[in-house]
C-alpha positions in Angstrom: 0.0 0.0 0.0 1.2 3.5 -0.9 0.0 6.9 0.5 1.4 9.0 -2.3 3.0 8.8 -5.8 6.6 8.2 -6.0 9.1 10.8 -6.9 9.7 9.0 -10.2 6.2 9.1 -11.2 5.8 12.8 -10.4 8.8 13.8 -12.2 8.0 11.7 -15.2 4.4 12.9 -15.6 4.6 16.5 -14.6 5.8 17.7 -18.0 2.7 16.6 -19.7 0.1 18.0 -17.0 -0.8 21.2 -18.7 -1.0 19.7 -22.2 -2.9 16.8 -20.8 -5.5 19.1 -19.2 -6.0 21.1 -22.3 -6.2 17.9 -24.5 -8.7 16.2 -22.1 -11.1 19.1 -22.3 -11.0 18.7 -26.1 -11.7 15.0 -25.8 -14.3 15.3 -23.3 -16.1 17.8 -25.7 -15.7 15.5 -28.5 -17.1 12.3 -26.9 -20.9 12.7 -26.5 -22.4 11.7 -23.0 -24.3 8.4 -23.9 -24.2 4.7 -23.1 -21.2 3.0 -24.2 -20.2 -0.6 -25.4 -16.7 -2.0 -26.0 -15.3 -5.0 -27.9 -11.7 -5.3 -26.3 -10.7 -8.1 -28.3 -11.2 -5.8 -31.4 -9.9 -2.7 -29.6 -13.1 -0.9 -30.2 -15.0 1.4 -28.0 -18.5 2.9 -29.0 -20.3 5.7 -27.4 -23.1 8.1 -28.7 -22.6 7.0 -32.3 -18.8 7.5 -32.2 -16.6 4.3 -32.7 -12.9 4.6 -31.5 -9.9 2.3 -31.5 -8.7 2.1 -28.1 -6.3 0.4 -25.7 -7.0 -0.7 -22.1 -4.8 0.8 -19.4 -6.2 -1.2 -16.5 -8.9 -1.7 -14.2 -9.8 -0.3 -10.6 -11.4 -2.4 -7.8 -13.6 0.1 -5.9 -14.1 -2.3 -3.1 -10.4 -2.5 -2.1 -8.8 0.4 -3.9 -6.4 -1.7 -6.0 -5.3 -1.1 -9.6 -4.3 -4.0 -12.0 -2.6 -3.1 -15.2 -4.1 -4.5 -18.5 -0.9 -6.3 -19.3 -1.3 -8.1 -15.9 -4.8 -9.2 -16.5 -4.8 -13.0 -17.5 -7.8 -12.4 -19.8 -5.9 -9.8 -22.0 -2.1 -10.5 -21.2 -0.3 -10.2 -24.7 -3.4 -9.0 -26.6 -3.2 -6.0 -28.9 -5.6 -4.1 -26.6 -3.0 -3.9 -23.8 0.0 -2.7 -26.1 -0.2 0.8 -24.5 -0.1 -0.4 -21.1 2.8 -2.7 -22.0 4.6 0.4 -23.3 4.2 2.0 -19.9 5.4 -1.2 -18.1 8.6 -1.0 -20.1 9.0 2.8 -19.4 8.4 2.2 -15.8 11.1 -0.6 -15.7 13.7 1.6 -17.6 13.0 4.7 -15.6 12.4 3.3 -12.2 8.8 4.2 -11.9 7.3 1.8 -9.5 3.7 2.6 -10.3 4.1 1.6 -13.9 6.4 -1.4 -13.6 4.2 -3.2 -10.9 1.3 -5.6 -12.0 -0.8 -4.2 -9.4 -0.9 -0.7 -7.3 -2.6 -0.6 -4.0 -4.3 2.8 -3.8 -6.3 2.3 -0.6 -3.8 4.3 1.4 -4.6 7.6 -0.3 -6.9 10.0 1.2 -9.1 9.6 -1.9 -8.4 6.4 -3.8 -10.9 7.4 -6.4 -8.9 10.6 -7.2 -5.7 8.6 -7.1 -6.8 6.3 -9.8 -7.8 9.3 -12.0 -4.2 10.8 -11.5 -2.7 7.5 -12.6 -4.8 7.3 -15.6 -4.2 10.9 -16.4 -0.5 10.3 -15.8 -0.6 7.5 -18.2 -2.3 9.4 -20.8 0.4 12.1 -20.7 3.3 9.7 -20.9 1.7 8.0 -23.9 0.8 11.2 -25.7 -2.7 9.8 -26.0 -5.5 12.2 -26.8 -7.5 11.4 -23.9 -8.6 8.7 -21.4 -11.9 7.2 -20.4 -13.0 5.9 -17.3 -16.2 3.8 -17.3 -18.0 1.6 -14.8 -17.5 -2.0 -16.0 -18.9 -3.9 -13.2 -20.6 -3.3 -9.6 -17.4 -2.3 -8.1 -14.9 -2.2 -11.2 -13.9 0.8 -13.3 -12.1 0.2 -16.5 -9.6 2.8 -17.9 -9.1 3.2 -21.6 -7.0 5.3 -23.9 -8.1 6.3 -27.4 -5.6 5.4 -30.3 -7.6 7.0 -33.3 -6.9 9.9 -35.7 -10.5 10.9 -35.4 -10.1 12.3 -31.9 -9.3 16.1 -32.4 -5.9 17.3 -31.1 -6.1 20.7 -29.2 -3.8 23.4 -30.5 -2.4 26.1 -28.0 -5.3 28.7 -27.4 -3.9 32.1 -26.4 -7.2 32.9 -24.6 -7.3 29.8 -22.5 -3.7 29.2 -21.9 -3.4 31.2 -18.5 -6.1 29.1 -17.1 -4.7 25.7 -18.4 -1.3 26.5 -16.8 -2.8 27.6 -13.6 -5.3 24.7 -13.4 -2.6 22.2 -14.1 -0.1 23.4 -11.3 -3.1 23.8 -8.8 -4.6 20.3 -9.6 -1.2 18.5 -9.2 0.6 20.3 -6.2 3.2 17.7 -6.1 4.4 18.9 -9.7 7.1 21.4 -10.2 5.4 24.5 -11.9 8.4 25.2 -14.1 8.5 21.8 -15.3 4.6 21.9 -16.0 5.1 25.0 -18.1 8.3 23.9 -19.9 6.6 20.6 -20.6 3.6 22.4 -22.1 5.8 24.2 -24.5 7.9 21.3 -25.5 4.7 19.1 -26.2 3.5 21.6 -28.6 7.0 22.2 -30.1 7.2 25.7 -29.0 10.9 27.0 -28.4 10.8 28.3 -24.9 13.7 30.8 -23.6 14.3 32.4 -20.2 12.8 35.7 -20.6 14.7 37.0 -17.4 15.6 35.4 -14.1 12.5 33.5 -12.8 10.6 33.6 -16.1 9.8 31.5 -19.2 8.5 32.9 -22.6 7.7 31.1 -25.9 5.9 32.2 -29.2 2.6 30.7 -30.1 1.6 29.4 -33.5 -0.9 32.3 -34.1 2.1 34.9 -33.8 1.4 35.9 -30.1 3.7 35.1 -27.3 3.3 34.1 -23.6 5.4 35.1 -20.7 5.3 33.2 -17.4 6.8 34.5 -14.3 7.7 32.3 -11.2 8.2 33.6 -7.7 10.9 33.0 -5.3 9.2 29.7 -4.2 8.9 28.6 -7.9 5.1 29.0 -8.2 3.5 30.7 -11.1 3.3 34.4 -10.2 1.9 35.5 -13.4 1.0 34.4 -16.9 0.9 37.1 -19.6 -0.3 36.4 -23.2 0.0 39.0 -26.0 -3.1 38.2 -27.7 -6.4 40.2 -28.1 -9.0 39.0 -25.7 -6.4 37.3 -23.4 -5.5 38.8 -20.1 -2.6 38.3 -17.7 -3.6 35.7 -14.6 
């Protein structure tokens, strides 16, 4: 049983946090609220008339707070549907991230195991560069978590108007993450060359020609986000 995520997990996933939140919003808006079905042998997920190719990350047992990776599930071991989970296992073994390398993760020691499993799935989404993740009730006390692997899912481009909120939300939602790493990771994920604008600040140009300037305070927290775009204000 663990009571918090390892340093290795936090450091590996924090660069993907802001991009992940931005992309997850786009994915949630794309997928209609409706009943779902899945054929995991065929890697297919259907919801509201949309059919997507997906991979199975794993399952969460709500009765005891335990997570089982898809690759460790005897019913799916070696199947195409757990290829993404297998990639995470290899990453965890190579980088020393125990949450990814173990067959099962006991999340019952967290203050809120249900939130902890969402953090685990969100981190997996970021590491995979997946365009979202899906958590669905697959049984009376079982939730299944999947990631789309389908070009039909829209990929969100940087939005100068929402960018301050995205960055601030990411660092507030993940208090164990380093804000500078979150910001630098967002720029890197979008292929935006970042540079130190001054001591304690990062700046980057956005695809539409505007620019963003992020200032950090002495404690490393985001102090201000300024975007030079019409309709965007500093936060």
